[in-house]
N, C-alpha and C positions, 0 to 999 in steps of 0.2 A: 658327542654321542650321548644320547639320553638312555638311562637305565630304567627299565620298567620294574616295578616292585615284584618280589617273589610271588608265585601263585598262592592264593589263600590269604594274603595279607592285604587289608583294605588300604586304599589310597589315602594319603594325608589330605585333609580338607584345608584349603587355603581360605582364611577368613576374608569375606568380602568387605566392601566399604561399610562403615558403621552409619546407620541412619540417625539423624539428629532426633532428639526427643520432640514429641508434638508440642506446639506452643500453648496448648490448652490442657487443663488438668485432666488426669485420667479418672473417669467416673465409671463405676461398675455398670456393665451392660444391663439394660432393662431395669435400672434402678427405680424408674417410675412405677413399674409393675409391683415391685416389692413394697415401695412406699404406699401405693394405693391399697394393696392387700393388708399391710400392717395397720394403716390408718383406719380402714374399715373395721378391722377386728377391734381396735381400741375404741372406736366410736360405738360399735355395737355393745361392747362390754360396759361402757359408761352408760349407755341407754338402759341396759338391763339392770345395772346397779341403781340408777335413778328410779326405775319402775319398782324394783324389789323393796327398796328402802323407803320409797315415797318421800325422799328428801330432796330439797332444792340445792344441796351442796354440789352434786355433780353437774348441775345445769350450766354453769359458766364454762367448764371444760367441754361439755357437749356442744355448746353454741360456738365456741372458738374453733374447735376441731371441725365442726360441720361447715364453718365459713371458709376456712383456709385449706382444707384437705384437697379438694378438687383443683382449685387454682394452682397450688404448689405442685401437685402431681402433673398437671398439664404443662406447666413451665418446664419441669424436668423432662417430660416427653419431647417438647419442642427443642430443648437444648441437645438431647441425645440424638435426635433424628436429623435436625436441620440447622443447628447453630453452634456446633462445637468451635468452629473457627472464629466466631464472634467474640468469644470469651465469656467468662463467668461474670465479670464486673458489669458489663452493660446489661446482661440479663437481670442480675440482681438489682442493679440500680433502677431499671425501668419498673420492675415489680414493686420495689419499695416506694418509688415515687408515686406510682398509681395508688398504692395502699394509703400513703399519706394524704393524697388528694381525696380518696374515698372516705376518710374519717369524718370530715365535716358533713359529707352528704350521705352518712350511714342511714339516716331516715329518708324515705322516698319523698322527694320534693313535690312530686305531682299530687300527693295526698293533701298538701297544704294549699293548693290553689283555691281561691275563693269561688271562682266560676270555671270549673273544668270544661274545656272544649278542645277540639282538635288543634286549633291554633295555639292555645296555651300549652298543650302537651308538646307540640312541635317546637315551641320556643324553649321549653325546659330541656328537651332532648338535644337541640342544637347547642345550648349552653354547656350541657354535660360533655358532648362530643368535642367541643372546642377546648374545654378544660383538659380533657385527656390528651388531645393533640399538643396542647401547651406543655403538659407534663412530659410528653415524649421529647419535645424540643429541649426542655430544660435538662432532662437526663442525658441527652446526647450532645449538649452544646460544646463540650470540650473534646469530643471524639469525632473529628471530621472524616476519618476513614470509614465510618459506618454509614453506608449509603447503599442504595439498590433496593429492588423490590423484596428480595428475600429477607434482608435485614429489617425492612419496614414491617413485613408481615409478622415476623417473630417478635420483634421488640414492641411493636404496637399491641400484639396480643398480650405480652407481659404487662404492659401498662393497664390494659383493660381488665385482665384477671386480677391484678393487684387492687384495682378500683372496686371490682365486684366482691372481693372477700369481705371488707367491712360493711358493704351494703347488705350482703346476705346476713351478716351478724345483726345489723340493724333490724331487718325483717324478723329474724328469730326473736330478738329481745322484745319487739313490739307484739309479736304473737304470744309470747309467754306472759307479758304484763297485762295484756287485755283479756287473756283467757284464764287468769288466776293461777298461773304456774302449772297449766295443764300440759303434761308430757306429750299427750297425743297431738295436741295442736302444734307443739314445737316440732315433732317429727314430721307432721304433714307439711310444715313450712320448709324444713331443711332438706328433706329428700328431693322434692321436685326442683328446688333451686340448685342443689348440688349437681343434679343430672344436667340441668340446662345452662349452668354457668359458662361453659366454653362457647355456647352458641348465642350468648348475649353480648355483654361488654367485650369479651375477648375477641369475638368474631368481628364486631363493628370496628373496634380500634385497630385490629389487624388490617382491615380493608383501608381505612383512612391512613394508617401508618405506612402501608405499602405504597399508596399514592404519594405521600409526602416524601419518603426517602428515595423513591425512584427518580425524583426530580432534584435531589440535593446536589449542590454544586461540588466540584472537586475541592474547593477551599473550605467546605463545611457549612456554607450558608444555605439556609432553607429557602426554597422558592414556593410561595403560596400562589401557584399558578391556577388557572381555571380548572384543570383536572383535580387538583387538591380540593378546591371549593366544591366541585361537583360531588366528590367522594364524601366530603363532610356533610353536605346536605342529604345525600343518599342514605348514609348511615343514620343521620338524624331522623329520616323518615322511617327506617326500619325500627329504630328505637321507639318512635311514637306508636307505630302499629303494635309493637310488642307490649308496651304499657297499656294500650287501649284494648287488648284482646279480651281481658277478663270482663270489663264493663260491656263490651259489645256482645260477648257470649251470653251474659245475663239478660240483656235486653232482647236478644233473639229468642232465648228460651222463654222469656215472659210473653213475647208475641205468640209463639207457637202454643203456649199453654193457655192462652186466652186471657191473660191478666194485664195485657196492655204493654206499651213500650214507652220508656221515658223520652222526653223531647231531645235530650242530648245523647246521641248515640255513642260518642266516643268518651263520655265522662267515665273516669275510673271508678267512681263510687257506685256500688251495686244498689239495686232496688231494695227497699226495706222488707225484711223478713221473707225471703224467697221460700217457696214451697219445696217439698222434697223432690217432686218430679222436676221442678224447675232447676233445682241444684244439680241433678244428674245431667239434664240437658246442657246446662251451662258448662259443666265440667267437660263434657264431650266437645262442645263448640270451642271452648278455650284451648283444649289440647290440640284440636285441629288447626286453630288459628296460629298457635305457637309453631306448629310444624310447618305451616305455609310460610311464615316469616323466616323461619330457620332455613328452609329450602331456598328461599329467595336470596338470603345472605350467602349461603354456600355456593349457589350458582354464580353469584357475582364474584366471589372469591376464586372460583374455578376459572372463570373467564379472565380474571386479572392475571392469574398464574400462567395461563396459556399465551396471553399476549406478551407478557414479560416473564420469561422463565425465572422462577424465584430461587433456583438452586445455585445461582452464581450472582456475585455482586455486579451490578451494572452501573456505569458512571452516570 
């Protein structure tokens, strides 16, 4: 016979089975938002200090923070939302490998082409995308369990964002050195690149990495099958169009303003001494071109995730 507890006395709770701790580190929810807000505040204060003192001492901190803030925050967001089970080590390893790869290419290679053309820019873009895929393979060579579209998207984006950080720093240093340490030129360079960073190298390497890791074998070997080659060439084309946008916009503005158009439409070098009206038109065309290239990349990413659901690992 069972005895019920006296009225008014709560029943004793029997503890249930204890859940094992998660295999991944506990990270504060929405840490990426706090990191973004804090980083923007520090960046703005550093910019105000540089402007108020007219000193070059804050510029290195401003350049470094401007180059790494958005990539680091985006990696945090990707980890919190989609990659906790992948572990911190692969995320950090891919990001640092991409950053190490981006250090030699901090200066834009296309600016050193003797005869810029669509074919030359495409060759440079293919080489860059192949190097980032190689960095992804190197970072994951001893972790055969990391495969599938989701892992490829997240880890590929980490490599691309790591690569983009020193490249942004290279652009900022070039802008400062050529403009005589002008703060306005530095801010005009860092702000657009900071906003567009996730939609450039991060997006392209995510697409290529998703294709690569979706075909990775169970024993950890990578398969460079035709879908991987197609993704590599496709993101190389997106990269080429992205790099060509500024030059194309300047030449379109030159034609509309009646000053003529250069013979090489896709050359990155702008026409000499553009007029004020031409600069405004070229800025509008350049922004529109970057938006179109970004939408094409996002559409491709969307179709990839629909065909291969990325929120689970696939063999």
